[in-house]
C-alpha positions as CSV (number, residue, x, y, z in Angstrom):
1,M,166.2,4.9,-85.2
2,N,163.7,7.1,-83.4
3,Y,160.8,4.7,-82.7
4,R,158.2,3.8,-79.9
5,I,156.0,0.8,-79.3
6,E,152.4,2.0,-78.9
7,E,149.0,0.0,-78.4
8,K,146.5,1.5,-80.7
9,D,142.7,1.2,-80.3
10,E,140.5,0.7,-83.3
11,I,140.7,3.6,-85.7
12,I,138.0,4.2,-88.3
13,L,139.3,6.1,-91.3
14,T,137.6,7.3,-94.5
15,G,139.4,7.4,-97.8
16,Y,139.8,6.0,-101.2
17,K,142.0,3.2,-102.6
18,R,143.9,1.9,-105.5
19,R,145.3,-1.7,-105.9
20,F,149.1,-1.4,-106.4
21,S,151.2,-4.1,-108.0
22,G,154.5,-5.2,-106.5
23,I,155.8,-4.9,-102.8
24,P,155.1,-1.9,-100.6
25,G,158.8,-0.9,-100.3
26,E,158.8,-0.3,-104.2
27,R,155.7,1.8,-104.4
28,M,157.1,5.2,-104.7
29,E,156.0,5.9,-108.3
30,Q,152.6,4.4,-108.1
31,E,152.0,6.4,-104.8
32,K,153.2,9.6,-106.3
33,E,150.9,9.2,-109.2
34,M,147.9,8.5,-107.2
35,Y,148.5,11.6,-105.0
36,V,149.0,13.8,-108.0
37,K,146.0,12.6,-109.9
38,T,143.6,12.6,-107.0
39,R,144.3,16.0,-105.3
40,P,140.5,17.0,-105.4
41,L,139.6,13.8,-103.5
42,Q,142.3,14.8,-101.0
43,Y,140.9,18.3,-100.5
44,I,137.4,17.0,-99.9
45,L,138.7,14.7,-97.2
46,Q,140.6,17.6,-95.6
47,G,137.6,19.7,-95.6
48,L,135.4,17.0,-94.0
49,S,137.8,16.3,-91.4
50,G,138.8,19.8,-90.5
51,D,142.5,18.8,-90.4
52,V,144.5,20.2,-93.1
53,V,147.8,19.2,-91.5
54,K,147.5,15.3,-91.0
55,N,146.6,12.6,-93.5
56,F,146.9,8.8,-93.4
57,D,148.2,6.3,-96.0
58,I,147.1,2.8,-95.4
59,I,148.9,-0.3,-96.8
60,A,146.5,-3.4,-96.5
61,N,145.6,-6.8,-98.1
62,I,149.2,-7.5,-99.2
63,D,149.5,-10.7,-101.2
64,D,151.7,-12.0,-104.1
65,E,150.1,-9.8,-106.7
66,G,150.2,-6.4,-104.8
67,Y,148.2,-4.5,-102.1
68,D,145.6,-2.0,-101.4
69,F,146.9,1.5,-100.9
70,Y,144.4,4.1,-99.3
71,I,144.7,7.8,-98.8
72,A,142.5,8.6,-95.9
73,S,141.5,11.1,-93.1
74,Q,139.8,10.8,-89.9
75,L,136.3,12.1,-90.1
76,S,133.7,12.6,-87.4
77,E,131.3,9.7,-86.8
78,Y,128.5,11.8,-88.4
79,C,130.4,12.4,-91.5
80,R,131.7,8.8,-91.8
81,N,128.0,7.5,-91.5
82,N,126.3,10.1,-93.7
83,L,128.7,10.6,-96.7
84,N,126.0,10.1,-99.1
85,K,123.6,12.7,-97.6
86,D,123.2,16.0,-99.3
87,G,124.4,17.9,-96.2
88,V,127.8,15.9,-96.2
89,L,128.8,15.0,-99.8
90,G,125.8,13.6,-101.5
91,E,125.6,10.5,-103.6
92,E,127.6,11.8,-106.6
93,F,130.8,12.3,-104.6
94,A,130.3,9.7,-101.7
95,K,130.8,6.8,-104.1
96,Y,134.5,7.6,-104.3
97,Y,135.0,7.0,-100.5
98,E,134.8,4.1,-98.1
99,N,135.3,3.7,-94.3
100,I,138.3,1.7,-93.4
101,T,138.4,0.0,-89.9
102,I,142.0,-0.6,-88.5
103,P,141.7,-3.1,-85.7
104,P,143.4,-2.7,-82.4
105,C,147.0,-3.4,-82.7
106,T,150.5,-3.0,-81.3
107,Y,152.7,-0.8,-83.6
108,A,156.2,0.2,-83.7
109,V,156.0,3.8,-84.7
110,F,159.1,5.3,-86.5
111,E,159.4,9.0,-87.0
112,I,161.6,10.5,-89.7
113,E,163.5,13.7,-89.3
114,K,161.6,16.8,-89.6
115,C,162.1,18.5,-93.0
116,A,160.3,20.4,-95.8
117,Y,159.9,17.3,-97.9
118,P,159.5,14.2,-95.6
119,T,158.5,11.9,-98.5
120,T,161.9,11.9,-99.9
121,V,163.7,10.4,-97.1
122,F,161.0,7.9,-96.2
123,L,162.0,4.8,-98.1
124,D,165.3,4.7,-96.6
125,L,163.7,4.4,-93.2
126,R,161.5,1.5,-94.4
127,R,164.6,-0.4,-95.7
128,K,166.4,0.2,-92.3
129,I,163.5,-1.1,-90.3
130,A,163.2,-4.2,-92.5
131,N,166.9,-5.0,-92.6
132,E,168.2,-3.7,-89.3
133,W,165.5,-3.1,-86.7
134,L,163.0,-5.9,-87.1
135,P,165.4,-8.9,-87.2
136,N,166.9,-7.9,-83.9
137,S,163.8,-6.4,-82.2
138,G,162.1,-9.5,-80.5
139,Y,159.1,-8.6,-82.7
140,Q,157.7,-10.0,-86.0
141,L,155.3,-8.4,-88.5
142,K,151.7,-8.9,-87.7
143,D,149.0,-9.4,-90.4
144,A,147.4,-6.0,-90.1
145,P,147.4,-2.7,-92.0
146,E,150.5,-0.5,-92.0
147,L,149.9,3.2,-91.7
148,V,151.9,6.2,-92.7
149,V,150.9,9.4,-90.9
150,T,152.0,12.6,-92.6
151,H,152.0,16.0,-90.8
152,W,152.0,18.7,-93.4
153,F,152.7,22.0,-91.9
154,E,152.8,25.2,-94.1
155,G,154.4,28.7,-93.9
156,E,156.9,29.2,-91.2
157,K,156.5,25.6,-90.0
158,R,157.2,24.1,-93.3
159,N,160.6,22.6,-92.2
160,Q,158.7,20.9,-89.3
161,R,157.0,18.4,-91.6
162,Y,157.4,14.9,-90.6
163,R,156.1,11.3,-91.3
164,E,155.4,8.4,-88.9
165,L,155.5,4.8,-90.2
166,W,153.2,2.5,-88.1
167,I,154.4,-1.0,-88.5
168,P,152.0,-3.7,-87.0
169,I,154.0,-6.0,-84.8
170,E,153.8,-8.8,-82.3
171,K,156.1,-10.7,-80.0
172,K,158.2,-13.5,-81.5
């Protein structure tokens, strides 16, 4: 498995969420439905961020009933703090978004192979991390948000798309 351990500073992302049922490893259908049905909200985030290549998925507040799943982007401080102003989004659209603060954390960052459709090989990596890497790593999961960073290249770079899975960890 291709991974690295990274210390990440606080990150503030802007996005929208849904509450999913079940455990994060079995979320493929719920996630797919959310992505398909919320394309306009995604395009607005891409436009505000100026980054049409990279987006963030955030898994947070995991409990026995389910977890919060966010689709987010990294916006400028001005846009983040002024979403409801007419010069940014205005009140009509700002109500769909919220700022999500990811606290400083140590992450094991796993990168999947580069391919045209990185979402299809993603769940296999997640299972391998839980079953093979984590038990033998000297780390344990930390109670912090998990992130998935997807790099969506187009055109000639389409086969260079990839995902990074950021697993929050701490020493055992």
